[in-house]
A tleap script that builds the chain and sets N, CA, C and O, in Angstrom:
source leaprc.protein.ff14SB
mol = sequence {
  NMET GLN LYS ASN ALA ARG GLY TYR LEU GLN
  GLU THR CYS ARG GLU LEU LYS GLU ALA GLU
  LYS SER LEU GLN GLN ALA LEU GLU THR VAL
  GLU LYS GLU PRO ASN ARG GLN ARG ILE GLN
  GLU SER LEU GLN GLN LEU SER ALA VAL GLN
  ALA TYR CYS SER GLU THR GLU GLU ILE LEU
  GLU GLU CHIE
}
set mol.1.N position { 10.459 23.342 1.451 }
set mol.1.CA position { 11.329 22.613 0.543 }
set mol.1.C position { 10.479 21.714 -0.359 }
set mol.1.O position { 9.616 20.979 0.121 }
set mol.2.N position { 10.724 21.779 -1.632 }
set mol.2.CA position { 9.980 20.986 -2.596 }
set mol.2.C position { 10.526 19.561 -2.636 }
set mol.2.O position { 11.736 19.341 -2.589 }
set mol.3.N position { 9.611 18.604 -2.724 }
set mol.3.CA position { 10.027 17.204 -2.795 }
set mol.3.C position { 10.514 16.878 -4.195 }
set mol.3.O position { 10.088 17.468 -5.188 }
set mol.4.N position { 11.420 15.920 -4.234 }
set mol.4.CA position { 11.839 15.368 -5.519 }
set mol.4.C position { 11.105 14.038 -5.717 }
set mol.4.O position { 10.262 13.662 -4.903 }
set mol.5.N position { 11.425 13.340 -6.788 }
set mol.5.CA position { 10.742 12.074 -7.096 }
set mol.5.C position { 10.867 11.082 -5.946 }
set mol.5.O position { 9.906 10.399 -5.593 }
set mol.6.N position { 12.048 11.011 -5.374 }
set mol.6.CA position { 12.274 10.070 -4.266 }
set mol.6.C position { 11.393 10.421 -3.068 }
set mol.6.O position { 10.833 9.534 -2.423 }
set mol.7.N position { 11.274 11.707 -2.774 }
set mol.7.CA position { 10.436 12.144 -1.659 }
set mol.7.C position { 8.974 11.784 -1.869 }
set mol.7.O position { 8.299 11.328 -0.946 }
set mol.8.N position { 8.490 11.993 -3.088 }
set mol.8.CA position { 7.103 11.632 -3.387 }
set mol.8.C position { 6.904 10.121 -3.297 }
set mol.8.O position { 5.872 9.654 -2.814 }
set mol.9.N position { 7.873 9.376 -3.755 }
set mol.9.CA position { 7.777 7.919 -3.711 }
set mol.9.C position { 7.761 7.421 -2.266 }
set mol.9.O position { 6.972 6.541 -1.921 }
set mol.10.N position { 8.622 7.975 -1.430 }
set mol.10.CA position { 8.640 7.579 -0.019 }
set mol.10.C position { 7.303 7.890 0.645 }
set mol.10.O position { 6.793 7.094 1.434 }
set mol.11.N position { 6.745 9.043 0.326 }
set mol.11.CA position { 5.443 9.413 0.877 }
set mol.11.C position { 4.367 8.432 0.418 }
set mol.11.O position { 3.516 8.017 1.206 }
set mol.12.N position { 4.412 8.071 -0.845 }
set mol.12.CA position { 3.443 7.121 -1.383 }
set mol.12.C position { 3.560 5.767 -0.705 }
set mol.12.O position { 2.545 5.155 -0.372 }
set mol.13.N position { 4.782 5.290 -0.493 }
set mol.13.CA position { 4.979 4.003 0.180 }
set mol.13.C position { 4.420 4.043 1.603 }
set mol.13.O position { 3.817 3.072 2.059 }
set mol.14.N position { 4.618 5.155 2.299 }
set mol.14.CA position { 4.055 5.301 3.662 }
set mol.14.C position { 2.529 5.292 3.618 }
set mol.14.O position { 1.881 4.671 4.461 }
set mol.15.N position { 1.964 5.976 2.640 }
set mol.15.CA position { 0.511 6.023 2.526 }
set mol.15.C position { -0.071 4.658 2.179 }
set mol.15.O position { -1.170 4.319 2.618 }
set mol.16.N position { 0.660 3.881 1.397 }
set mol.16.CA position { 0.214 2.527 1.085 }
set mol.16.C position { 0.181 1.662 2.346 }
set mol.16.O position { -0.708 0.824 2.500 }
set mol.17.N position { 1.138 1.860 3.238 }
set mol.17.CA position { 1.150 1.119 4.500 }
set mol.17.C position { -0.058 1.500 5.359 }
set mol.17.O position { -0.655 0.649 6.019 }
set mol.18.N position { -0.408 2.783 5.343 }
set mol.18.CA position { -1.589 3.238 6.078 }
set mol.18.C position { -2.856 2.641 5.477 }
set mol.18.O position { -3.769 2.248 6.204 }
set mol.19.N position { -2.910 2.574 4.152 }
set mol.19.CA position { -4.055 1.970 3.479 }
set mol.19.C position { -4.189 0.499 3.861 }
set mol.19.O position { -5.296 -0.009 4.041 }
set mol.20.N position { -3.055 -0.174 3.979 }
set mol.20.CA position { -3.075 -1.582 4.375 }
set mol.20.C position { -3.656 -1.733 5.784 }
set mol.20.O position { -4.451 -2.637 6.036 }
set mol.21.N position { -3.263 -0.858 6.685 }
set mol.21.CA position { -3.794 -0.901 8.043 }
set mol.21.C position { -5.305 -0.702 8.047 }
set mol.21.O position { -6.029 -1.388 8.769 }
set mol.22.N position { -5.770 0.231 7.242 }
set mol.22.CA position { -7.210 0.501 7.161 }
set mol.22.C position { -7.963 -0.699 6.606 }
set mol.22.O position { -9.030 -1.056 7.105 }
set mol.23.N position { -7.408 -1.317 5.577 }
set mol.23.CA position { -8.059 -2.497 5.007 }
set mol.23.C position { -8.057 -3.658 5.998 }
set mol.23.O position { -9.023 -4.419 6.057 }
set mol.24.N position { -6.987 -3.801 6.777 }
set mol.24.CA position { -6.946 -4.845 7.810 }
set mol.24.C position { -8.036 -4.610 8.849 }
set mol.24.O position { -8.686 -5.556 9.294 }
set mol.25.N position { -8.237 -3.357 9.234 }
set mol.25.CA position { -9.300 -3.031 10.185 }
set mol.25.C position { -10.663 -3.320 9.577 }
set mol.25.O position { -11.558 -3.826 10.254 }
set mol.26.N position { -10.817 -2.999 8.304 }
set mol.26.CA position { -12.086 -3.292 7.633 }
set mol.26.C position { -12.339 -4.793 7.615 }
set mol.26.O position { -13.470 -5.243 7.800 }
set mol.27.N position { -11.290 -5.554 7.392 }
set mol.27.CA position { -11.420 -7.010 7.355 }
set mol.27.C position { -11.862 -7.565 8.704 }
set mol.27.O position { -12.598 -8.550 8.763 }
set mol.28.N position { -11.419 -6.938 9.775 }
set mol.28.CA position { -11.790 -7.390 11.113 }
set mol.28.C position { -13.252 -7.082 11.452 }
set mol.28.O position { -13.833 -7.718 12.331 }
set mol.29.N position { -13.841 -6.116 10.762 }
set mol.29.CA position { -15.206 -5.710 11.113 }
set mol.29.C position { -16.249 -6.078 10.065 }
set mol.29.O position { -17.445 -5.916 10.307 }
set mol.30.N position { -15.826 -6.563 8.923 }
set mol.30.CA position { -16.773 -6.873 7.845 }
set mol.30.C position { -17.664 -8.057 8.250 }
set mol.30.O position { -17.213 -8.993 8.910 }
set mol.31.N position { -18.914 -7.992 7.847 }
set mol.31.CA position { -19.860 -9.040 8.225 }
set mol.31.C position { -20.202 -9.986 7.076 }
set mol.31.O position { -20.284 -11.197 7.282 }
set mol.32.N position { -20.400 -9.462 5.893 }
set mol.32.CA position { -20.838 -10.291 4.772 }
set mol.32.C position { -19.639 -10.902 4.053 }
set mol.32.O position { -18.639 -10.231 3.798 }
set mol.33.N position { -19.759 -12.180 3.735 }
set mol.33.CA position { -18.663 -12.919 3.110 }
set mol.33.C position { -18.227 -12.331 1.759 }
set mol.33.O position { -17.026 -12.246 1.502 }
set mol.34.N position { -19.154 -11.927 0.896 }
set mol.34.CA position { -18.699 -11.332 -0.377 }
set mol.34.C position { -17.853 -10.072 -0.152 }
set mol.34.O position { -16.898 -9.821 -0.886 }
set mol.35.N position { -18.205 -9.300 0.850 }
set mol.35.CA position { -17.434 -8.102 1.176 }
set mol.35.C position { -16.061 -8.474 1.732 }
set mol.35.O position { -15.062 -7.822 1.429 }
set mol.36.N position { -16.022 -9.524 2.545 }
set mol.36.CA position { -14.753 -10.010 3.093 }
set mol.36.C position { -13.816 -10.423 1.955 }
set mol.36.O position { -12.626 -10.109 1.970 }
set mol.37.N position { -14.366 -11.121 0.985 }
set mol.37.CA position { -13.562 -11.560 -0.148 }
set mol.37.C position { -13.012 -10.374 -0.934 }
set mol.37.O position { -11.854 -10.387 -1.351 }
set mol.38.N position { -13.838 -9.350 -1.137 }
set mol.38.CA position { -13.394 -8.162 -1.867 }
set mol.38.C position { -12.264 -7.452 -1.117 }
set mol.38.O position { -11.291 -7.003 -1.723 }
set mol.39.N position { -12.401 -7.359 0.187 }
set mol.39.CA position { -11.367 -6.702 0.986 }
set mol.39.C position { -10.078 -7.508 0.937 }
set mol.39.O position { -8.995 -6.936 0.822 }
set mol.40.N position { -10.183 -8.829 1.023 }
set mol.40.CA position { -8.995 -9.675 0.935 }
set mol.40.C position { -8.317 -9.531 -0.424 }
set mol.40.O position { -7.090 -9.489 -0.508 }
set mol.41.N position { -9.109 -9.457 -1.477 }
set mol.41.CA position { -8.544 -9.244 -2.808 }
set mol.41.C position { -7.849 -7.891 -2.884 }
set mol.41.O position { -6.778 -7.766 -3.477 }
set mol.42.N position { -8.459 -6.895 -2.288 }
set mol.42.CA position { -7.854 -5.559 -2.255 }
set mol.42.C position { -6.512 -5.597 -1.531 }
set mol.42.O position { -5.547 -4.974 -1.972 }
set mol.43.N position { -6.454 -6.325 -0.427 }
set mol.43.CA position { -5.203 -6.460 0.319 }
set mol.43.C position { -4.133 -7.154 -0.515 }
set mol.43.O position { -2.964 -6.769 -0.478 }
set mol.44.N position { -4.525 -8.159 -1.255 }
set mol.44.CA position { -3.563 -8.859 -2.096 }
set mol.44.C position { -3.021 -7.937 -3.183 }
set mol.44.O position { -1.818 -7.915 -3.442 }
set mol.45.N position { -3.904 -7.183 -3.810 }
set mol.45.CA position { -3.479 -6.248 -4.845 }
set mol.45.C position { -2.595 -5.152 -4.253 }
set mol.45.O position { -1.593 -4.757 -4.849 }
set mol.46.N position { -2.978 -4.673 -3.088 }
set mol.46.CA position { -2.195 -3.641 -2.421 }
set mol.46.C position { -0.802 -4.144 -2.088 }
set mol.46.O position { 0.174 -3.401 -2.192 }
set mol.47.N position { -0.710 -5.397 -1.689 }
set mol.47.CA position { 0.584 -5.994 -1.373 }
set mol.47.C position { 1.505 -5.973 -2.595 }
set mol.47.O position { 2.697 -5.690 -2.478 }
set mol.48.N position { 0.949 -6.272 -3.752 }
set mol.48.CA position { 1.737 -6.246 -4.983 }
set mol.48.C position { 2.206 -4.820 -5.291 }
set mol.48.O position { 3.346 -4.612 -5.709 }
set mol.49.N position { 1.332 -3.856 -5.083 }
set mol.49.CA position { 1.693 -2.454 -5.333 }
set mol.49.C position { 2.774 -2.010 -4.346 }
set mol.49.O position { 3.712 -1.307 -4.721 }
set mol.50.N position { 2.639 -2.422 -3.089 }
set mol.50.CA position { 3.646 -2.062 -2.084 }
set mol.50.C position { 5.014 -2.624 -2.454 }
set mol.50.O position { 6.026 -1.937 -2.319 }
set mol.51.N position { 5.047 -3.852 -2.913 }
set mol.51.CA position { 6.311 -4.476 -3.297 }
set mol.51.C position { 6.944 -3.707 -4.453 }
set mol.51.O position { 8.152 -3.471 -4.453 }
set mol.52.N position { 6.144 -3.317 -5.429 }
set mol.52.CA position { 6.654 -2.577 -6.571 }
set mol.52.C position { 7.142 -1.200 -6.140 }
set mol.52.O position { 8.175 -0.726 -6.614 }
set mol.53.N position { 6.404 -0.564 -5.248 }
set mol.53.CA position { 6.785 0.750 -4.736 }
set mol.53.C position { 8.120 0.657 -3.995 }
set mol.53.O position { 8.999 1.495 -4.195 }
set mol.54.N position { 8.274 -0.343 -3.153 }
set mol.54.CA position { 9.526 -0.530 -2.408 }
set mol.54.C position { 10.697 -0.795 -3.342 }
set mol.54.O position { 11.797 -0.279 -3.146 }
set mol.55.N position { 10.440 -1.608 -4.359 }
set mol.55.CA position { 11.485 -1.910 -5.339 }
set mol.55.C position { 11.905 -0.630 -6.072 }
set mol.55.O position { 13.094 -0.387 -6.278 }
set mol.56.N position { 10.943 0.163 -6.454 }
set mol.56.CA position { 11.241 1.419 -7.139 }
set mol.56.C position { 12.013 2.358 -6.218 }
set mol.56.O position { 12.938 3.044 -6.654 }
set mol.57.N position { 11.635 2.383 -4.967 }
set mol.57.CA position { 12.327 3.237 -3.980 }
set mol.57.C position { 13.804 2.828 -3.881 }
set mol.57.O position { 14.685 3.688 -3.840 }
set mol.58.N position { 14.068 1.535 -3.841 }
set mol.58.CA position { 15.444 1.039 -3.776 }
set mol.58.C position { 16.228 1.428 -5.021 }
set mol.58.O position { 17.395 1.810 -4.935 }
set mol.59.N position { 15.585 1.329 -6.170 }
set mol.59.CA position { 16.250 1.676 -7.421 }
set mol.59.C position { 16.610 3.166 -7.425 }
set mol.59.O position { 17.710 3.544 -7.829 }
set mol.60.N position { 15.681 4.001 -6.977 }
set mol.60.CA position { 15.958 5.441 -6.928 }
set mol.60.C position { 17.095 5.764 -5.973 }
set mol.60.O position { 17.885 6.672 -6.232 }
set mol.61.N position { 17.184 5.029 -4.873 }
set mol.61.CA position { 18.260 5.273 -3.911 }
set mol.61.C position { 19.613 4.894 -4.492 }
set mol.61.O position { 20.627 5.500 -4.147 }
set mol.62.N position { 19.640 3.904 -5.363 }
set mol.62.CA position { 20.899 3.448 -5.962 }
set mol.62.C position { 21.433 4.442 -6.993 }
set mol.62.O position { 22.640 4.511 -7.222 }
set mol.63.N position { 20.549 5.200 -7.606 }
set mol.63.CA position { 20.963 6.094 -8.700 }
set mol.63.C position { 21.047 7.520 -8.252 }
set mol.63.O position { 21.381 8.399 -9.047 }
savepdb mol mol.pdb
quit
């Protein structure tokens, strides 16, 4: 069965959650402070993308 836009969006939102888990694990093992800061910034940016993805998912469900 071929996915529609909503299916692709749901998959993307799940993958973003997996990416967040990976970045959290990286944060737990990072040694150098500049690298820690970069990972934290990545997590912050990812959080914004996740929020937008979730919002878009809700909009698609409404229509």
